[in-house]
C-alpha positions in Angstrom: -8.7 -11.0 16.1 -6.6 -7.9 15.4 -5.0 -9.6 12.4 -8.3 -10.7 11.0 -9.8 -7.2 11.5 -6.8 -5.7 9.7 -7.1 -8.0 6.8 -10.9 -7.3 6.6 -10.3 -3.5 6.6 -7.5 -3.6 4.1 -9.7 -5.6 1.8 -12.1 -2.7 1.6 -9.7 0.0 0.7 -9.4 -0.7 -3.1 -13.2 -0.1 -3.3 -12.8 3.0 -1.1 -10.2 4.4 -3.4 -12.3 4.0 -6.5 -15.5 5.4 -4.8 -13.6 8.4 -3.3 -12.0 9.2 -6.7 -15.4 9.7 -8.2 -15.6 12.9 -6.2 -11.9 13.9 -5.6 -8.9 14.2 -7.7 -5.9 11.9 -6.6 -4.0 14.8 -5.0 -7.1 16.0 -3.1 -7.8 12.5 -1.8 -4.1 12.3 -0.7 -4.3 15.7 1.1 -7.3 14.9 3.2 -6.4 11.2 3.9 -2.9 12.2 4.9 -4.2 14.8 7.4 -6.6 12.3 8.9 -3.9 9.7 9.3 -1.5 12.1 10.9 -4.2 13.2 13.4 -5.1 9.6 14.2 -1.5 8.4 14.7 -0.8 11.5 16.8 -3.7 10.7 18.9 -2.5 7.1 19.3 1.0 8.3 20.5 -0.6 10.8 22.8 -2.7 8.1 24.4 0.4 5.9 24.8 2.4 8.8 26.2 4.9 8.6 23.4 4.2 11.9 21.6 6.6 14.0 23.7 9.5 11.5 23.0 9.5 12.9 19.5 10.9 16.2 20.7 14.0 14.4 21.9 14.8 12.9 18.5 18.0 14.3 16.9 17.7 16.4 13.8 18.9 13.6 11.5 15.8 11.5 12.4 13.5 14.4 11.6 15.2 14.9 8.3 15.1 11.2 7.5 11.3 11.2 8.3 10.8 14.1 6.0 12.6 12.2 3.2 10.8 9.0 3.9 7.5 11.0 3.9 8.2 12.2 0.4 8.1 8.5 -0.6 5.2 7.5 1.7 2.7 8.9 1.7 3.5 11.7 -0.8 4.8 10.0 -4.0 3.5 6.5 -3.4 -0.2 7.3 -2.8 -0.2 10.0 -5.5 0.9 7.4 -8.0 -1.3 4.7 -6.7 -4.4 7.0 -6.6 -3.7 8.1 -10.2 -3.5 4.4 -11.1 -6.9 3.8 -9.6 -8.3 6.9 -11.2 -7.4 5.4 -14.7 -7.9 1.7 -14.3 -10.7 -0.5 -13.1 -10.1 -1.3 -9.3 -9.9 -5.0 -10.2 -6.8 -4.3 -12.3 -5.1 -1.8 -10.1 -5.3 -3.8 -7.0 -3.6 -7.0 -8.2 -0.9 -5.0 -10.0 0.0 -3.2 -6.8 0.1 -6.4 -4.9 3.3 -7.4 -6.5 5.3 -4.9 -4.4 6.7 -7.7 -2.2 8.5 -9.2 -5.1 9.9 -5.8 -6.1 11.1 -5.4 -2.5 13.2 -8.6 -2.7 14.8 -7.4 -5.9 15.5 -3.9 -4.6 16.9 -5.4 -1.4 19.4 -7.4 -3.4 20.4 -4.4 -5.5 20.6 -1.8 -2.8 21.3 -3.7 0.4 23.4 -6.3 -1.3 21.2 -9.2 0.0 21.4 -12.5 -2.0 18.8 -12.9 -4.6 17.5 -16.4 -4.2 16.4 -18.8 -7.1 12.9 -18.6 -5.6 12.9 -14.8 -6.1 13.6 -15.2 -9.8 11.0 -18.0 -10.3 8.5 -16.0 -8.3 9.2 -13.1 -10.6 8.2 -15.0 -13.7 5.1 -16.4 -12.1 3.9 -13.0 -10.6 4.4 -11.1 -13.8 2.6 -13.8 -15.8 -0.3 -13.1 -13.6 0.2 -9.3 -14.1 0.0 -9.9 -17.9 -3.2 -11.9 -17.5 -4.9 -9.1 -15.4 -3.7 -6.2 -17.5 -4.7 -7.7 -20.8 -8.0 -9.1 -19.5 -6.8 -12.6 -20.4 -5.9 -11.8 -23.9 -2.2 -12.2 -23.3 -1.1 -12.9 -26.9 -2.5 -9.5 -28.1 -0.6 -7.4 -25.5 -3.4 -5.0 -25.7 -3.9 -2.9 -22.5 -7.0 -0.8 -21.6 -4.7 1.9 -20.3 -1.0 1.3 -20.6 -0.1 4.4 -18.6 -2.4 3.3 -15.8 -0.7 -0.1 -15.8 2.7 1.6 -15.6 1.5 3.7 -12.7 0.2 0.8 -10.7 3.5 -1.1 -11.3 5.6 2.0 -10.6 3.8 2.4 -7.2 5.2 -1.0 -6.2 8.8 0.4 -6.7 8.1 3.4 -4.6 6.6 1.3 -1.8 9.5 -1.1 -1.9 12.0 1.8 -1.8 10.3 3.1 1.3 10.6 -0.2 3.2 14.3 -0.5 2.0 14.7 3.0 3.6 13.3 1.6 6.9 15.9 -1.1 7.2 17.5 -1.0 10.6 15.2 1.9 11.6 15.7 2.8 15.3 12.4 4.6 15.9 9.0 2.9 17.0 7.2 2.1 13.9 4.0 4.2 14.8 6.2 7.1 15.7 7.9 6.9 12.4 4.8 6.6 10.4 3.3 9.7 12.3 6.3 11.7 11.5 6.2 10.6 7.8 2.6 11.8 7.4 3.0 14.9 9.5 6.1 16.1 7.5 4.5 15.0 4.2 1.5 17.4 4.8 3.3 20.6 3.5 4.6 19.1 0.1 1.2 17.3 -0.4 -0.7 20.6 0.2 1.5 22.3 -2.3 1.1 19.6 -4.9 -2.7 19.6 -4.3 -3.1 23.4 -4.7 -0.9 23.6 -7.8 -2.5 20.6 -9.6 -6.1 20.1 -8.4 -7.0 23.0 -6.1 -8.2 22.4 -2.6 -10.7 19.5 -2.2 -14.4 20.4 -2.7 -16.6 20.2 0.4 -18.8 17.2 -0.5 -19.7 14.7 2.1 -19.0 11.8 -0.4 -15.5 12.8 -1.2 -14.7 13.8 2.4 -16.2 10.6 3.9 -14.1 8.4 1.5 -11.0 10.4 2.2 -11.5 10.0 6.0 -12.1 6.3 5.5 -8.9 5.9 3.5 -6.9 7.9 6.1 -8.1 5.7 8.9 -8.4 2.2 7.5 -5.6 2.2 4.9 -3.0 4.5 6.4 -3.8 4.6 10.2 -5.8 2.3 12.4 -5.3 -0.8 10.3 -1.6 -0.4 10.5 -1.7 -0.2 14.3 -4.0 -3.3 14.5 -1.6 -5.3 12.2 1.5 -4.3 14.0 -0.1 -5.1 17.4 -1.2 -8.6 15.9 2.4 -9.4 14.8 3.8 -8.3 18.2 1.4 -10.5 20.2 1.6 -13.5 18.0 3.5 -16.7 19.1 4.0 -17.4 15.3 4.2 -14.2 13.4 4.6 -16.0 10.1 1.3 -17.7 10.5 -0.4 -14.3 11.2 1.4 -12.8 8.1 0.0 -15.5 5.9 -3.5 -14.2 6.5 -2.8 -11.2 4.2 -3.1 -13.6 1.3 -6.8 -13.5 1.9 -6.9 -9.7 1.3 -6.9 -9.5 -2.5 -9.6 -12.0 -3.0 -11.8 -10.5 -0.4 -11.1 -7.2 -2.0 -12.6 -8.4 -5.3 -15.9 -8.9 -3.4 -16.0 -5.4 -2.2 -15.1 -4.1 -5.6 -17.9 -6.0 -7.1 -20.6 -5.2 -4.6 -19.6 -1.6 -3.6 -18.0 -0.2 -6.8 -20.3 -2.2 -9.2 -17.5 -3.7 -11.4 -18.3 -7.1 -12.8 -15.3 -9.2 -11.7 -13.9 -10.9 -14.8 -12.5 -14.5 -14.7 -9.2 -13.2 -16.1 -8.8 -11.0 -13.0 -9.4 -14.0 -10.6 -7.1 -16.2 -12.6 -4.4 -13.6 -12.9 -4.7 -12.7 -9.2 -4.3 -16.4 -8.3 -1.2 -16.6 -10.3 0.3 -13.5 -8.6 -0.6 -14.9 -5.1 1.0 -18.2 -6.1 4.2 -16.4 -7.1 4.3 -14.5 -3.8 3.7 -17.7 -1.8 6.5 -19.4 -3.7 8.8 -16.5 -2.9 7.7 -16.4 0.8 8.0 -20.1 1.4 11.1 -20.6 -0.7 13.1 -17.8 1.0 14.6 -18.0 4.4 13.9 -14.3 5.0 10.4 -15.0 6.3 8.2 -12.0 6.4 10.6 -9.2 5.2 11.0 -5.8 6.8 7.5 -4.6 6.3 4.5 -5.2 8.5 2.3 -6.5 5.8 1.9 -7.1 2.1 0.0 -4.5 0.1 -3.6 -4.1 -0.9 
């Protein structure tokens, strides 16, 4: 039940991004959602009796958390929200979903893990789907609605993959690490927000959207998913549920955001997911170092 709830909630966040960005700038959305997530994760640790343990961590772990926080949430979500601000949600969401493939490639490059033939085949398949989505099916023309927006969406996958490479062999509880990341990211996120967009306007639509993103993209859903993986007798079967998320997300994008979902989007997304399935089933690595695949 926890896994299904997490998948359902993650399926709504692409629509939540787009709706929130009608009222907030990307940096403003990032500031509020980061603060909400830090408060929620801190509350979870307090309820578990784990909050005081953080004071015992050595200085290097705090510095590492600060560095990781610059990747996630600071840089990753700033780029991702900027992509959603420029692109239709039905384009930004599938493009961002290719991060798992980028993770395999970066792991081979930075961690000296072996790049399997399936990873290469999956790359050709996934990015064929990316081309279909980004060109709205007119692949031969190579015409993009917003080339910079496409670059931002694909660039966000590199930042997210770098973050998970940085978590390799991490010694800290995942919820504690995520809390520290968001807590220590608040100062630089605040500076970026003030210098670029100014403080968020006090409108209930923007604030409600940012609170929703902070809880259901960055906070509660992560805890639910992690708990589902820890309780599962077969974590791989639970992890496979995440492949439902991008297709469910298109329904929310259509009915909540009001975007007519194009056949090219569905076809391209199916190709991307097929590539990721090929990579997952063809590799012996299983689920990888991350708790989930992206939205």
